[in-house]
C-alpha positions in Angstrom: -118.5 63.8 -100.4 -118.9 65.6 -103.3 -121.9 67.7 -101.9 -121.8 70.8 -99.9 -125.0 70.2 -97.7 -124.8 73.6 -94.9 -124.5 72.5 -91.4 -127.9 73.5 -89.8 -129.0 70.6 -92.6 -126.8 68.0 -90.6 -126.9 68.9 -87.0 -129.8 69.8 -85.0 -127.5 72.7 -82.5 -128.0 76.1 -83.5 -126.7 79.1 -82.4 -125.4 80.0 -79.7 -124.9 76.3 -79.0 -123.0 75.2 -82.4 -119.7 73.6 -82.5 -119.5 73.0 -86.2 -118.9 75.7 -88.7 -118.9 72.6 -91.8 -118.2 69.1 -92.6 -115.5 68.9 -95.0 -115.0 65.3 -96.0 -117.0 62.4 -95.7 -115.4 59.1 -96.7 -117.4 55.6 -95.5 -117.7 56.0 -91.6 -115.4 58.9 -91.4 -115.7 62.6 -91.1 -113.6 65.2 -91.0 -115.2 68.7 -89.8 -114.5 72.3 -89.0 -114.7 75.2 -86.9 -113.3 78.7 -86.2 -113.9 79.9 -82.5 -115.2 83.2 -82.2 -115.4 85.9 -79.9 -119.3 85.2 -79.9 -118.7 81.2 -78.8 -120.7 80.3 -75.9 -118.0 78.6 -74.4 -114.8 81.1 -75.0 -113.7 82.5 -71.3 -110.8 84.8 -71.1 -110.2 83.5 -74.9 -110.0 80.1 -74.1 -112.4 77.2 -75.1 -112.6 74.9 -72.5 -112.8 71.1 -71.7 -117.0 71.2 -71.9 -116.3 73.3 -75.3 -114.1 70.9 -76.9 -116.4 67.7 -75.7 -118.8 69.4 -77.4 -117.3 70.1 -80.5 -116.3 66.2 -81.1 -119.9 65.4 -79.8 -121.3 67.3 -82.8 -118.7 66.4 -85.4 -120.5 63.0 -84.5 -123.4 64.3 -85.4 -122.8 65.7 -88.9 -121.3 62.5 -89.6 -124.6 61.2 -88.7 -127.2 63.3 -90.0 -124.8 63.3 -93.6 -125.4 59.6 -93.5 -128.8 60.0 -92.6 -129.3 62.7 -95.5 -127.7 60.5 -98.0 -130.4 57.8 -96.6 -133.0 60.2 -97.6 -134.1 61.9 -94.6 -135.6 64.8 -94.4 -134.1 65.8 -90.8 -131.0 65.3 -89.2 -130.9 62.8 -86.5 -130.9 63.7 -82.3 -128.9 62.3 -80.2 -127.5 62.6 -76.9 -123.7 62.3 -75.7 -124.4 58.8 -73.6 -120.4 58.9 -72.4 -117.2 59.5 -72.5 -114.9 56.8 -71.9 -111.5 58.2 -73.2 -110.6 61.8 -72.7 -107.3 63.5 -73.4 -107.2 67.1 -73.6 -103.1 67.6 -74.7 -104.1 72.1 -75.0 -107.0 73.7 -74.6 -107.5 76.0 -77.9 -107.7 79.9 -77.7 -109.8 82.2 -79.7 -109.5 82.3 -83.5 -107.9 78.6 -83.6 -109.6 76.5 -86.0 -110.3 73.6 -84.8 -109.8 70.3 -87.6 -111.6 67.0 -86.1 -111.8 63.6 -87.4 -114.1 61.3 -86.1 -114.9 57.9 -86.9 -118.1 55.8 -86.5 -118.0 52.5 -84.6 -119.7 49.2 -83.7 -123.6 50.4 -82.7 -125.7 47.9 -81.0 -129.6 49.8 -79.6 -128.5 52.7 -80.9 -125.5 53.4 -79.5 -122.8 54.1 -81.4 -119.0 54.4 -80.0 -117.1 57.2 -81.7 -113.3 57.8 -81.6 -111.9 61.3 -82.6 -109.7 63.4 -82.5 -109.2 67.5 -82.7 -106.1 69.0 -84.3 -105.1 73.1 -84.4 -102.7 73.0 -87.0 -100.7 70.1 -87.3 -101.3 69.8 -83.4 -103.1 67.1 -82.0 -105.4 68.7 -79.0 -107.5 66.3 -78.1 -108.6 62.9 -78.5 -112.1 61.0 -77.3 -113.8 57.8 -77.1 -117.5 58.1 -76.7 -120.5 56.7 -76.7 -123.6 58.9 -78.8 -127.6 57.4 -78.0 -129.7 58.2 -81.3 -132.9 56.8 -81.0 -134.8 54.9 -83.5 
């Protein structure tokens, strides 16, 4: 990925429910995103970013990859999909206000609009979460 594309062009979510700041890199079916947890974040409670926020962040990271691929293929707008299933999720620790999440997602098999996506999120060099999920994007 050589071109910077604003995140709002890649995913349909908007503030206060936007949980990805930037798509940092795309390499085939893999992408890396960044998200800084701010005090105005919808999910933050008592300085902690909860599991629901982490899962939403991971899903939006997958959406950023799908949006990038769609825009590169000539689409005007990003596809609108939904988290269909969380098959496997492990939270090693919850992030805090001010943490910067770096997330890698990988697109797997796609059948009838359902795509298997794996992902992991780091704060600095520590993996804090990992997921295997299904994303549904209708035709």
